[in-house]
N, C-alpha and C positions, 0 to 999 in steps of 0.2 A: 129341447131344442127343436125349433119350427121344421116342417119338412124342407121350405126354401132352403133353410140353414143348412141341412144334412144334405142337400144338391150342391150348396155352393163348396162345401169341405168336400165332397167328393170330385167335383169340377176340379179343384185344386190338387187331390192329388193325382190324377189324370196328367194333370199341367206337370207338377212333379216328374211322373214316372216316363214323359214326354222324349226327353233327351237320352235315358239308358234305353228306352224303344230303339230309337233310332241308331245308338251306338252298337246296340246286338245285331242289327239287320245282318243276317247269314251265319253270325256266331256259332260255336258249338259250345254248350253247356253242359256238362256230366254233371250228373245227381247222382249220390250215393242214398239209398232210401232205404231205413233199415230203422233198429228200436223201436220205442213206442208208437211211433205212428205208425208201424206194421202192425199192432195191435187192434186199433181203432178202426173202427169198418166206418166212421167219421173224417178221419184224417186221411185213410187209405183214398175216401172218395174225394176228396177235396186235394189230395194230391194229384191225385190222375186228371182233375180240371186243370190245375195250375198248370200243369205240365203240356194238357193240350192247349192252354191259352198262349205259353211260349213258342207252340208250334207256330200258332196262326197269327201271332205277331211277328214270324220272319226267322225262329231262333231255330236251331238244330239242338234239339236235349236228344243225351243219351242216359238214359238209366242204368245203374247197377245195383243190385238189392241184394241184402244180407235174406237172413231168416233162421237165426239162431235158435229162437222158442221151437217154432215149427219144427226144427229137426228134433231137440230134444224131446215133444211131444210124440214125432213116429219112432222114435229109438225105444221109449217107452213103452209106446203100443205094440210093437212086435218084440218086445222083450229084449231089447237088445242094450248091455250095460255099457255106460259112459266110462273112461279114463281121462283123468286129465293130470297134464304134465305142467306144472308152473302156471295153472288156472288157464293153459291151452286143450281144448279136446284132442284127443289121440285120434287117429283117423286110419284105422284100421280097414283092409278092403270090405267087408261088412257095414262097417261106418258109413266109406267113401258111397256105398249104394243108395243109401238111404238120403244122404247128404243131396246126390244128383237126382234122386226121385223128388225130393221137395221141394229143392230149388230152382230147378228146369221144367220140372212136370206139373209142378202146384204152386207154389209162390211165382214163380215167373208169369205164367199164364193168365194167374189171376191180376195180376198187375195190370199187363198188358188186357185184359180184357177190360178193366175200368178204364183205362185209358181210352181204348176205343168207345167204350158207350159213352164218355163224354165229349165224342166227336175227334178224337184225334185216331191215328191210323198206328197203333205199335203192333210190334214185333216181338215176340216173345223168343229168345236167342240162349243158347249156352255157351259158354267159352269153348266149347269144344267143336261146334257148328263153323265148317272152313278154318279151323285151327284158328278161330277167332281171338285166343285168348292160348300162347303156347307157352309152357310152364315146365320148370324143373323143381327139383325138391329145394323145399326153404330150409335155410337155416334154422337150428332150432333154440331154445330159451339157452342160458346157460345157469349150470346147477349152480351148487355152494361152491363148490372147489374151481368154479369157472368154464366146468367141459361144457362141450355140446351136448343138450337132449334132444332125444329124439322124438319126435312128434308124427311120425308114422306120413301118412301120402297126402301131406301138406305140400303145397308148392306156391313159388313167385312167379309171376310173370317174367319171360323172356322178348316175347316180340307181340304183338296186337295188327290182327289184321285191318290195318286201316282204312283199304281199299273197299272191303265190304260196309263198313259203316257207314264210310262216304258214300257210296252205292247206294244207300240206303235213306241217307238224308237228304240226298238230290233227289230222292224221289218221293220225298214227304212222311217218309216213314219215321217211327220213332223207337231204334232197339232200345229193350229190357233184358239186361244182362244176367245170367245166374252166373256167379264167379266160382265155376268148374272148368278146369284148362284141361290143356293136352301135352303129349308129348310127342316127337315125331315119330316115335316108337309104339303109340299106342296107349301109353301108360294117363292114367288119371290121374289127377290131383286138386284136393280142396284148396281153393284161396282165399284169404279174410277179402271179404269186399271193399274195405278200405281202402287196400292193395291193387286191388282190380280197378277201382274207380281211377286212381291214383297214375296208373299206367296206361289207361285209356284217355284220359284228359292229357298226358304228358305225348303220347302218341299222335294225339290227334291234334296238339297246340292249342289246346281249349281255351277261351276268353275265361273259363270259369271252372273251379271244380267247387261243389257245393257237397259237405257230408254232412247230413240231419242224425242227428246226435239227441241224447236222452238228457242233455244238460243245455243251460242257456248258452255255453261258448266258453273259452276258457277265462278263470276267473282268476285273479289277483290274491293276494294273501289273505285279504280283509272280505273275499267272496263278492268283489266288484268284477262284473263282467268287463274284460278288455277287448275293444274295438279294433283294435291293429296291434299285429305281432311282425316283427323279421325274426330272422335268422339269429342275429344278436341276444335280441331280447327274449326269446326263444331258451337258447342257451344258460342265460341269466335263471330265467324261473326257475329252469331243471336244475340247477345247481345249488339254488336256494331251497327247493324242496317245494316249490309253489305249484308244481306241474307232475303228477306222477300217474301211477295206474295206467287205466287206457288211454288218456288223453295223450301221454306220449308217442306210442303209433300212429295216434290220427295226426299228430304235428307232423313225425316223420313223412307221413305220406302226402300232407300238403306240401313242404320243403321238395320230396321227392319228384312231386308232378311240376313245380317251380320248375326245378334243376333241369327238366326236359321238355320245357317250351309252354305249359300252360301259364296265363299271363296272371291268376290269382285264384285264392284259395281261399275257403270259409267254412268255416264250423259252426252250425246254426242248430237253432230246438227245434226240433220236428216233434215237438209235442204243441207247439203254436201252430194255429190253423193259418195255412197260407204264408207259413215263414220264408218259405220259397220265393215268392212274389214281395216280400217286405225286406229279402236283403236285396233285390236285383233292382227294385226298381224306386228305393227311397236312399236316400245321401245317407244317412245313420246306418242302416240295414237292423238287422236284428241278431247277429251274431259277434264272431271274430274272423276279421279275415287276414288271411298272413300273404304276404309280400317280401319277396329277396330284400 
């Protein structure tokens, strides 16, 4: 393909993106950054550039990040054992101290630094800052007999300080949030990043919630990507056993965000370079969009 043909293709892509750029002016987009994308230097830097571009185009991006592998490495380094309950890490006070140190003190600052070096103005925050994410103890998984199992200091959002996030957004800053919350008595809680992102998206009435994952999106029984889902189709897929494991809570987070005022939610493959831009700026997108 000649250089002139490449230029024409790029021009067509820009023209295709223009309506989406215009429609998102001033709109809030909440992005959960995690999974494989956080393990690759190239993907991390690409993500930082993509988020910066969104801000420059008039979007108001808010990033909520995970960091499970980093937490596991630090626990091992400090010789702190991990206990799991139905696949969920039990969070005792010693583990929570490491979780907060890694998420808010290391990973969050690294992401904010990458965005700033890319030309944005990112601010690394903990959910504990200014009671950004007020939380309470979350219900645990159910055991074989239906009993609720305790997973320790794992919390769920009760309230999000939208005034703080709105103030940062109006000032041109990009919040980068570590999902550690607190209650009004001073207690700290480890919060699942998807759950935290959904709470932020709902509170801000975001135009879109985007969850970056390690899979292509939601797949049907034959392994094909499902482009759009609603609540009824999700229920059918679950009943038929086509949606299982970790995808179930992700879909539940999407529905919760939509119920609370977020306009749309997407589950996309964070392993694909610039998947964030492809999802927003192309008609087809690159993952599964969830709507009510």
